[in-house]
PAKERO-12681 format. One record per residue: x, y, z of N, C-alpha, C in turn; chain; residue number from 1; residue in three letters. Coordinates in nm, 3 decimals. Last residue first. Example, Ala and Ser with C-alpha at 12.3 -4.5 7.8 and 13.67 -1.06 7.14 Angstrom:
2
KOLKOL       npx       npy       npz      capx      capy      capz       cpx       cpy       cpz   ch     i    aa
KOLKOL     1.285    -0.225     0.708     1.367    -0.106     0.714     1.290     0.003     0.787    A     2   Ser
KOLKOL     1.319    -0.569     0.780     1.230    -0.450     0.780     1.320    -0.330     0.780    A     1   Ala
***
This chain:
145
KOLKOL       npx       npy       npz      capx      capy      capz       cpx       cpy       cpz   ch     i    aa
KOLKOL     4.706     7.494    -0.333     4.760     7.402    -0.207     4.770     7.500    -0.103    A   145   Thr
KOLKOL     4.504     7.385    -0.597     4.553     7.493    -0.502     4.606     7.439    -0.352    A   144   Arg
KOLKOL     4.540     7.249    -0.902     4.510     7.206    -0.743     4.568     7.292    -0.667    A   143   Leu
KOLKOL     4.483     7.290    -1.214     4.584     7.295    -1.105     4.502     7.278    -0.975    A   142   Glu
KOLKOL     4.329     7.148    -1.463     4.304     7.232    -1.378     4.401     7.203    -1.259    A   141   Arg
KOLKOL     4.333     6.906    -1.657     4.421     7.032    -1.691     4.419     7.129    -1.572    A   140   Ser
KOLKOL     4.173     6.749    -1.515     4.310     6.724    -1.503     4.409     6.828    -1.544    A   139   Ser
KOLKOL     3.858     6.833    -1.396     3.948     6.775    -1.492     4.120     6.766    -1.493    A   138   Pro
KOLKOL     3.714     6.680    -1.109     3.762     6.783    -1.176     3.842     6.776    -1.308    A   137   Ile
KOLKOL     3.453     6.526    -0.971     3.589     6.556    -0.999     3.643     6.648    -1.071    A   136   Glu
KOLKOL     3.243     6.426    -0.699     3.271     6.541    -0.781     3.405     6.521    -0.822    A   135   Val
KOLKOL     2.961     6.191    -0.656     3.113     6.237    -0.637     3.108     6.359    -0.762    A   134   Met
KOLKOL     2.695     6.133    -0.467     2.736     6.214    -0.586     2.853     6.250    -0.542    A   133   Val
KOLKOL     2.437     5.901    -0.310     2.597     5.978    -0.321     2.618     6.022    -0.470    A   132   Asn
KOLKOL     2.201     5.836    -0.370     2.237     5.892    -0.205     2.377     5.983    -0.225    A   131   Thr
KOLKOL     2.006     5.897    -0.619     2.129     5.854    -0.579     2.135     5.916    -0.468    A   130   Ala
KOLKOL     1.834     5.825    -0.922     1.803     5.883    -0.784     1.917     5.804    -0.701    A   129   Lys
KOLKOL     1.737     5.911    -1.255     1.886     5.881    -1.125     1.826     5.923    -0.999    A   128   Val
KOLKOL     1.548     5.765    -1.500     1.570     5.819    -1.356     1.622     5.785    -1.276    A   127   Val
KOLKOL     1.569     5.765    -1.835     1.635     5.719    -1.722     1.616     5.815    -1.598    A   126   Gly
KOLKOL     1.283     5.672    -2.028     1.347     5.807    -1.960     1.418     5.732    -1.848    A   125   Val
KOLKOL     1.276     5.612    -2.387     1.260     5.572    -2.245     1.311     5.707    -2.179    A   124   Ala
KOLKOL     1.174     5.449    -2.699     1.203     5.588    -2.596     1.174     5.536    -2.478    A   123   Glu
KOLKOL     1.358     5.220    -2.858     1.256     5.269    -2.796     1.293     5.398    -2.749    A   122   Asp
KOLKOL     1.610     5.120    -2.977     1.546     5.217    -3.031     1.376     5.270    -2.974    A   121   Gly
KOLKOL     1.598     4.811    -2.844     1.698     4.894    -2.910     1.613     5.014    -2.991    A   120   Ile
KOLKOL     1.321     4.762    -2.631     1.408     4.698    -2.725     1.482     4.838    -2.786    A   119   Lys
KOLKOL     1.142     4.649    -2.326     1.237     4.718    -2.380     1.293     4.648    -2.492    A   118   Leu
KOLKOL     0.912     4.511    -2.210     0.926     4.524    -2.359     1.023     4.604    -2.417    A   117   Asp
KOLKOL     0.867     4.535    -1.918     0.865     4.675    -2.022     0.876     4.641    -2.137    A   116   Leu
KOLKOL     0.922     4.270    -1.902     0.788     4.345    -1.844     0.775     4.484    -1.949    A   115   Glu
KOLKOL     1.177     4.244    -2.002     1.049     4.171    -2.023     0.946     4.226    -2.033    A   114   Glu
KOLKOL     1.320     4.385    -1.792     1.337     4.410    -1.945     1.206     4.367    -2.016    A   113   Val
KOLKOL     1.247     4.217    -1.570     1.151     4.383    -1.564     1.216     4.444    -1.723    A   112   Ala
KOLKOL     1.359     4.002    -1.627     1.203     4.020    -1.600     1.179     4.150    -1.596    A   111   Glu
KOLKOL     1.627     4.107    -1.571     1.567     4.028    -1.712     1.417     4.041    -1.716    A   110   Ala
KOLKOL     1.691     4.372    -1.348     1.634     4.202    -1.387     1.578     4.184    -1.511    A   109   Thr
KOLKOL     1.943     4.571    -1.422     1.792     4.538    -1.338     1.769     4.390    -1.426    A   108   Met
KOLKOL     2.139     4.876    -1.476     2.130     4.732    -1.406     2.011     4.664    -1.365    A   107   Leu
KOLKOL     2.144     5.110    -1.683     2.107     5.068    -1.571     2.099     4.882    -1.572    A   106   Ser
KOLKOL     2.348     5.402    -1.774     2.310     5.259    -1.796     2.254     5.199    -1.700    A   105   Val
KOLKOL     2.318     5.660    -1.983     2.300     5.596    -1.869     2.275     5.441    -1.916    A   104   Leu
KOLKOL     2.502     5.905    -2.134     2.504     5.782    -2.181     2.451     5.720    -2.041    A   103   Arg
KOLKOL     2.461     6.242    -2.261     2.467     6.169    -2.158     2.414     6.009    -2.199    A   102   His
KOLKOL     2.363     6.397    -2.479     2.518     6.378    -2.430     2.522     6.277    -2.327    A   101   Pro
KOLKOL     2.060     6.291    -2.483     2.160     6.373    -2.520     2.297     6.346    -2.536    A   100   Gly
KOLKOL     2.084     6.004    -2.384     1.993     6.081    -2.345     2.073     6.265    -2.358    A    99   Ala
KOLKOL     2.082     5.660    -2.431     2.145     5.784    -2.489     2.036     5.897    -2.430    A    98   Met
KOLKOL     2.071     5.403    -2.234     1.998     5.488    -2.274     2.087     5.614    -2.308    A    97   Ile
KOLKOL     2.101     5.053    -2.170     2.155     5.194    -2.196     2.090     5.249    -2.273    A    96   Glu
KOLKOL     2.047     4.787    -1.960     1.999     4.851    -2.062     2.083     5.002    -2.057    A    95   Val
KOLKOL     2.120     4.455    -1.885     2.181     4.585    -1.895     2.107     4.668    -1.961    A    94   Val
KOLKOL     2.026     4.193    -1.625     2.012     4.276    -1.792     2.100     4.402    -1.758    A    93   Ala
KOLKOL     1.987     3.885    -1.463     2.007     3.999    -1.502     1.980     4.080    -1.626    A    92   Ala
KOLKOL     1.915     3.590    -1.554     1.868     3.666    -1.448     1.847     3.829    -1.468    A    91   Val
KOLKOL     2.020     3.510    -1.808     1.903     3.422    -1.748     1.841     3.531    -1.629    A    90   Gly
KOLKOL     2.083     3.817    -1.965     2.093     3.674    -1.942     1.969     3.575    -1.884    A    89   Asp
KOLKOL     2.062     4.066    -2.233     1.987     3.987    -2.129     2.077     3.858    -2.087    A    88   Arg
KOLKOL     2.099     4.407    -2.308     2.154     4.259    -2.320     2.095     4.185    -2.180    A    87   Glu
KOLKOL     2.038     4.653    -2.523     1.954     4.567    -2.438     2.060     4.449    -2.408    A    86   Val
KOLKOL     2.112     4.970    -2.613     2.149     4.864    -2.590     2.062     4.800    -2.477    A    85   Arg
KOLKOL     1.950     5.210    -2.641     2.050     5.204    -2.754     2.122     5.052    -2.726    A    84   Thr
KOLKOL     1.682     5.383    -2.660     1.755     5.284    -2.583     1.825     5.251    -2.683    A    83   Val
KOLKOL     1.663     5.756    -2.606     1.659     5.639    -2.660     1.753     5.508    -2.634    A    82   Ile
KOLKOL     1.525     5.960    -2.339     1.641     5.951    -2.411     1.595     5.836    -2.525    A    81   Gly
KOLKOL     1.500     6.194    -2.063     1.463     6.131    -2.156     1.544     6.097    -2.294    A    80   Pro
KOLKOL     1.592     6.161    -1.746     1.672     6.197    -1.875     1.600     6.113    -1.954    A    79   Phe
KOLKOL     1.607     6.344    -1.430     1.526     6.233    -1.544     1.583     6.286    -1.674    A    78   Arg
KOLKOL     1.638     6.423    -1.142     1.710     6.395    -1.244     1.678     6.299    -1.349    A    77   Asn
KOLKOL     1.436     6.430    -0.951     1.483     6.542    -1.044     1.554     6.523    -1.135    A    76   Arg
KOLKOL     1.224     6.208    -0.747     1.381     6.220    -0.858     1.357     6.375    -0.913    A    75   Ala
KOLKOL     0.960     6.249    -0.665     1.029     6.308    -0.584     1.199     6.345    -0.661    A    74   Ser
KOLKOL     0.680     6.316    -0.835     0.823     6.200    -0.806     0.918     6.308    -0.754    A    73   Gln
KOLKOL     0.370     6.292    -1.010     0.471     6.372    -0.936     0.568     6.251    -0.899    A    72   Ala
KOLKOL     0.212     6.123    -1.126     0.171     6.234    -1.162     0.298     6.351    -1.096    A    71   Val
KOLKOL     0.181     5.796    -1.269     0.275     5.894    -1.203     0.231     6.015    -1.239    A    70   Ile
KOLKOL    -0.142     5.651    -1.305    -0.019     5.724    -1.354     0.052     5.791    -1.250    A    69   Pro
KOLKOL    -0.220     5.332    -1.148    -0.236     5.472    -1.164    -0.122     5.541    -1.231    A    68   Arg
KOLKOL    -0.228     5.006    -1.240    -0.159     5.120    -1.178    -0.199     5.269    -1.202    A    67   Asp
KOLKOL    -0.433     4.791    -1.261    -0.445     4.914    -1.317    -0.372     5.004    -1.243    A    66   Thr
KOLKOL    -0.347     4.414    -1.306    -0.350     4.555    -1.199    -0.315     4.688    -1.298    A    65   Ser
KOLKOL    -0.287     4.231    -1.484    -0.442     4.291    -1.454    -0.439     4.416    -1.384    A    64   Ala
KOLKOL    -0.035     4.143    -1.390    -0.086     4.176    -1.531    -0.258     4.248    -1.534    A    63   Lys
KOLKOL    -0.087     4.030    -1.122    -0.008     4.168    -1.146    -0.016     4.213    -1.302    A    62   Arg
KOLKOL    -0.264     3.835    -1.151    -0.304     3.974    -1.095    -0.217     4.084    -1.117    A    61   Arg
KOLKOL    -0.124     3.661    -1.306    -0.241     3.734    -1.363    -0.285     3.848    -1.292    A    60   Glu
KOLKOL     0.085     3.588    -1.096     0.105     3.676    -1.204     0.015     3.727    -1.298    A    59   Asp
KOLKOL    -0.110     3.481    -0.904    -0.008     3.600    -0.864     0.032     3.686    -0.991    A    58   Leu
KOLKOL    -0.154     3.239    -1.046    -0.254     3.358    -1.010    -0.208     3.497    -0.986    A    57   Leu
KOLKOL     0.105     3.132    -1.108     0.002     3.184    -1.211    -0.094     3.294    -1.206    A    56   Arg
KOLKOL     0.179     3.049    -0.838     0.255     3.135    -0.913     0.172     3.235    -1.051    A    55   Ser
KOLKOL    -0.059     2.881    -0.790    -0.037     3.014    -0.690     0.036     3.129    -0.771    A    54   Val
KOLKOL     0.031     2.669    -0.980    -0.108     2.746    -0.964    -0.112     2.906    -0.869    A    53   Glu
KOLKOL     0.272     2.636    -0.860     0.277     2.677    -0.980     0.122     2.737    -1.032    A    52   Val
KOLKOL     0.224     2.494    -0.620     0.293     2.645    -0.600     0.284     2.680    -0.724    A    51   Ile
KOLKOL    -0.073     2.329    -0.642     0.035     2.324    -0.644     0.103     2.489    -0.628    A    50   Asp
KOLKOL    -0.279     2.268    -0.323    -0.256     2.357    -0.427    -0.123     2.380    -0.487    A    49   Ile
KOLKOL    -0.491     2.073    -0.121    -0.344     2.133    -0.157    -0.371     2.180    -0.310    A    48   Leu
KOLKOL    -0.725     2.001     0.145    -0.695     2.043    -0.021    -0.547     2.108    -0.032    A    47   Arg
KOLKOL    -0.709     1.677     0.270    -0.679     1.837     0.290    -0.633     1.872     0.122    A    46   Gln
KOLKOL    -0.721     1.414     0.326    -0.858     1.491     0.280    -0.814     1.628     0.293    A    45   Gly
KOLKOL    -0.525     1.246     0.355    -0.594     1.254     0.514    -0.735     1.385     0.456    A    44   Gly
KOLKOL    -0.384     1.237     0.157    -0.433     1.144     0.173    -0.563     1.113     0.310    A    43   Ala
KOLKOL    -0.481     1.567    -0.020    -0.376     1.454     0.043    -0.451     1.365     0.092    A    42   Ser
KOLKOL    -0.638     1.664    -0.341    -0.682     1.637    -0.174    -0.555     1.567    -0.107    A    41   Arg
KOLKOL    -0.571     1.990    -0.501    -0.556     1.797    -0.540    -0.610     1.779    -0.355    A    40   Glu
KOLKOL    -0.740     2.220    -0.772    -0.650     2.148    -0.599    -0.651     1.997    -0.616    A    39   Met
KOLKOL    -0.689     2.475    -0.978    -0.693     2.347    -0.945    -0.656     2.273    -0.813    A    38   Arg
KOLKOL    -0.899     2.750    -1.069    -0.766     2.720    -0.988    -0.799     2.543    -0.971    A    37   Val
KOLKOL    -1.115     2.831    -1.215    -0.968     2.909    -1.208    -0.877     2.850    -1.156    A    36   Arg
KOLKOL    -1.334     2.639    -1.190    -1.237     2.581    -1.241    -1.120     2.686    -1.275    A    35   Gly
KOLKOL    -1.524     2.694    -0.974    -1.535     2.797    -1.137    -1.425     2.710    -1.201    A    34   Met
KOLKOL    -1.442     2.568    -0.792    -1.543     2.562    -0.816    -1.585     2.598    -0.949    A    33   Thr
KOLKOL    -1.175     2.705    -0.733    -1.170     2.574    -0.746    -1.328     2.529    -0.814    A    32   Glu
KOLKOL    -1.304     2.934    -0.625    -1.217     2.933    -0.777    -1.206     2.827    -0.794    A    31   Trp
KOLKOL    -1.416     2.879    -0.403    -1.518     2.915    -0.513    -1.433     2.923    -0.645    A    30   Arg
KOLKOL    -1.189     2.829    -0.268    -1.298     2.702    -0.297    -1.389     2.762    -0.393    A    29   Arg
KOLKOL    -1.057     3.076    -0.252    -1.006     3.010    -0.337    -1.096     2.867    -0.354    A    28   Leu
KOLKOL    -1.267     3.212    -0.118    -1.246     3.275    -0.251    -1.177     3.147    -0.323    A    27   Thr
KOLKOL    -1.219     3.075     0.167    -1.356     3.065     0.092    -1.345     3.095    -0.078    A    26   Glu
KOLKOL    -0.967     3.172     0.194    -1.021     3.042     0.198    -1.133     2.997     0.102    A    25   Val
KOLKOL    -0.916     3.505     0.080    -0.995     3.410     0.172    -0.962     3.270     0.133    A    24   Ser
KOLKOL    -0.625     3.633    -0.024    -0.747     3.631    -0.035    -0.825     3.517     0.046    A    23   Val
KOLKOL    -0.329     3.652    -0.069    -0.429     3.777    -0.006    -0.572     3.745    -0.058    A    22   Gln
KOLKOL    -0.175     3.471    -0.155    -0.256     3.539    -0.252    -0.347     3.651    -0.210    A    21   Leu
KOLKOL    -0.062     3.398     0.046     0.029     3.411    -0.060    -0.063     3.526    -0.106    A    20   Met
KOLKOL    -0.314     3.308     0.221    -0.235     3.418     0.244    -0.118     3.459     0.162    A    19   Asp
KOLKOL    -0.366     3.059     0.034    -0.493     3.211     0.052    -0.380     3.326     0.125    A    18   Ala
KOLKOL    -0.170     2.904     0.080    -0.216     2.984    -0.046    -0.311     3.089    -0.053    A    17   Ala
KOLKOL    -0.192     2.832     0.290    -0.075     2.882     0.287    -0.119     2.982     0.157    A    16   Gln
KOLKOL    -0.466     2.707     0.309    -0.451     2.830     0.397    -0.312     2.896     0.350    A    15   Gly
KOLKOL    -0.396     2.499     0.143    -0.507     2.602     0.117    -0.502     2.740     0.184    A    14   Val
KOLKOL    -0.098     2.401     0.096    -0.204     2.371     0.200    -0.283     2.479     0.142    A    13   Arg
KOLKOL     0.118     2.365    -0.158     0.047     2.429    -0.061    -0.090     2.407     0.004    A    12   Leu
KOLKOL     0.375     2.189    -0.363     0.211     2.180    -0.285     0.190     2.251    -0.142    A    11   Arg
KOLKOL     0.612     2.120    -0.323     0.602     2.187    -0.455     0.403     2.220    -0.411    A    10   Gly
KOLKOL     0.609     1.798    -0.178     0.698     1.898    -0.203     0.617     1.953    -0.345    A     9   Pro
KOLKOL     0.298     1.715     0.033     0.410     1.686    -0.095     0.492     1.768    -0.125    A     8   Pro
KOLKOL     0.195     1.643     0.294     0.214     1.734     0.236     0.340     1.751     0.107    A     7   His
KOLKOL     0.155     1.380     0.347     0.033     1.442     0.378     0.072     1.579     0.330    A     6   Glu
KOLKOL     0.265     1.147     0.077     0.311     1.232     0.203     0.161     1.317     0.229    A     5   Pro
KOLKOL     0.076     0.850     0.025     0.100     0.978    -0.021     0.162     1.066     0.106    A     4   Arg
KOLKOL     0.134     0.529     0.011     0.111     0.608     0.111     0.184     0.747     0.104    A     3   Val
KOLKOL     0.070     0.213    -0.086     0.139     0.337    -0.100     0.097     0.435    -0.013    A     2   Thr
KOLKOL     0.090    -0.119    -0.026    -0.013     0.015     0.003     0.072     0.105    -0.015    A     1   Met
***
C-alpha cells in the first residue's frame, strides 16, 4: 500500500495559498468550483494547491492591475532618451539609454526588461536617484595648495 505524504513538495495547503494570494480560503474554494484553480486532496483529505498554480494566479493579478499613472515624484534627475543597448542573461540585464550627451546604464532584472518590453530604438526615461554624488575636476586644472 502506497501512502502519499501529507504535504508533498511543491504543494501548499489551501490556507498557505490564500495567505500568499491575499484572499480568503472561501475565495479559493469558489475559484476551484469555477475552474479557475486546480486543487488536489492529500491522503488525509486536505486541499492542496500546486505552487505553480499560485504563481500563475499572482502573475495574472500583476498583469491585470491598473496602476495609476505617476503625476509627481521626488526624483529630479530625469533623462528622456533612446534605448541603445539591451543585454539579457537568465536573471540580469543591462539597458543603455542615450539621453542627449549623456549615456545612462541601468542594471536590472531580465524580468523587468521583459515586462517593459524594452528594445533598441525605444523611447525611455532614465531616472537617477542616488544617495552619493562624487565630484571630479579635469586634469588640466591645477589644485590650489
